[in-house]
C-alpha positions in Angstrom: 118.0 56.7 88.3 119.2 53.3 87.1 121.1 53.5 83.7 118.7 50.9 82.3 115.7 53.1 83.0 117.4 56.2 81.9 118.4 54.4 78.6 114.8 53.5 78.1 113.6 56.9 78.7 116.2 58.3 76.1 115.1 55.6 73.7 111.3 56.7 74.0 112.2 60.3 73.5 114.4 59.5 70.4 111.5 57.2 69.2 109.0 60.1 69.5 111.2 62.5 67.7 111.3 60.0 64.7 107.5 59.8 64.7 106.7 63.6 65.4 108.5 65.3 62.8 106.4 68.4 63.3 107.7 68.9 66.7 111.1 70.3 67.9 113.2 68.3 70.3 112.6 70.8 73.0 108.7 70.6 72.5 109.0 66.6 72.7 111.2 66.9 75.8 109.0 69.3 77.4 105.7 67.4 76.9 107.2 64.2 78.0 108.6 65.7 81.2 105.6 68.0 82.1 102.7 66.0 80.9 103.8 62.4 81.3 106.2 63.1 84.1 109.1 61.4 82.3 112.1 61.5 84.7 115.1 62.9 82.6 118.4 63.0 84.3 121.6 64.0 82.9 122.1 61.0 80.8 118.7 61.1 79.3 119.0 64.8 78.4 122.5 64.4 76.8 121.6 61.3 74.9 118.2 62.6 73.7 119.4 66.1 72.5 122.6 64.6 71.2 121.1 62.0 69.3 118.6 64.7 67.9 121.1 67.1 66.9 123.5 64.5 65.4 120.9 62.2 63.7 122.3 62.7 60.4 125.8 61.7 61.4 124.6 58.8 63.3 122.4 57.7 60.2 125.3 58.0 58.1 127.5 55.8 60.4 125.0 53.0 60.5 123.8 53.3 56.8 127.3 52.0 55.7 126.5 48.8 57.3 122.9 48.2 56.2 123.5 45.3 53.9 120.4 45.2 51.5 118.5 47.5 53.5 117.7 51.3 53.2 117.2 53.5 56.1 113.6 54.3 55.1 112.7 50.6 55.5 113.8 50.3 59.1 111.0 50.6 61.7 110.9 53.6 63.8 111.5 51.4 66.9 114.8 50.0 65.4 115.9 53.3 64.1 115.6 54.8 67.4 117.5 52.0 69.1 120.2 52.3 66.4 120.6 56.0 66.9 120.8 55.6 70.7 123.5 52.8 70.3 125.3 54.8 67.7 125.3 57.9 69.9 126.9 56.1 72.8 129.5 54.4 70.7 130.5 57.6 68.9 130.0 60.3 71.4 130.1 58.7 75.0 133.7 57.4 75.6 133.0 56.5 79.1 130.4 53.8 78.0 132.1 50.7 76.5 130.8 49.7 73.1 130.0 46.2 74.2 127.7 47.8 76.9 126.0 49.9 74.4 125.4 47.1 72.1 124.2 44.8 74.7 121.6 47.3 76.0 120.5 48.0 72.5 119.9 44.3 72.1 117.9 44.2 75.3 115.8 47.3 74.2 115.1 45.5 70.8 114.1 42.4 72.6 111.7 44.3 74.8 110.2 46.9 72.3 110.9 45.6 68.9 110.2 42.6 66.6 111.5 39.4 67.8 114.1 39.1 65.1 115.3 42.7 64.9 118.0 42.3 67.6 120.2 40.3 65.4 120.2 43.1 62.8 120.8 45.8 65.6 123.7 43.7 66.9 125.2 43.4 63.4 124.9 47.1 62.7 126.1 48.5 66.1 129.0 45.9 66.1 130.1 47.3 62.7 129.8 50.8 63.8 131.9 50.1 66.9 134.4 48.4 64.8 134.7 51.4 62.6 135.1 53.7 65.7 137.6 51.5 67.5 139.7 51.4 64.4 139.6 55.2 64.1 137.5 55.2 60.8 135.4 58.1 62.1 
């Protein structure tokens, strides 16, 4: 599976986990793969479950850079994109931060409000800067 498609699949699962708070990650994953036929390769599985299990840590990393915003005001789509991008930046050393940021921007342009990509770009660049400087 192409990484771009896998990233979209991971984003969709993360989005669903934000919207379906009454379901576990495993329930969301099982329904997506069994009922919808979602193709979940190793990347999708790793990113979805990793982002789910580390959501507090991911949110904390991004919240430091939400100038004038509270996490609760961020749309579920933007939050899912930010969690995916932060997860890649913080936990997937084999993916350059620039790639993670650019792919998050592309997801935002496809699935989110037309102006949200600049917000996502700013937050993820700041998170990437924190992690490149060792401010983990």
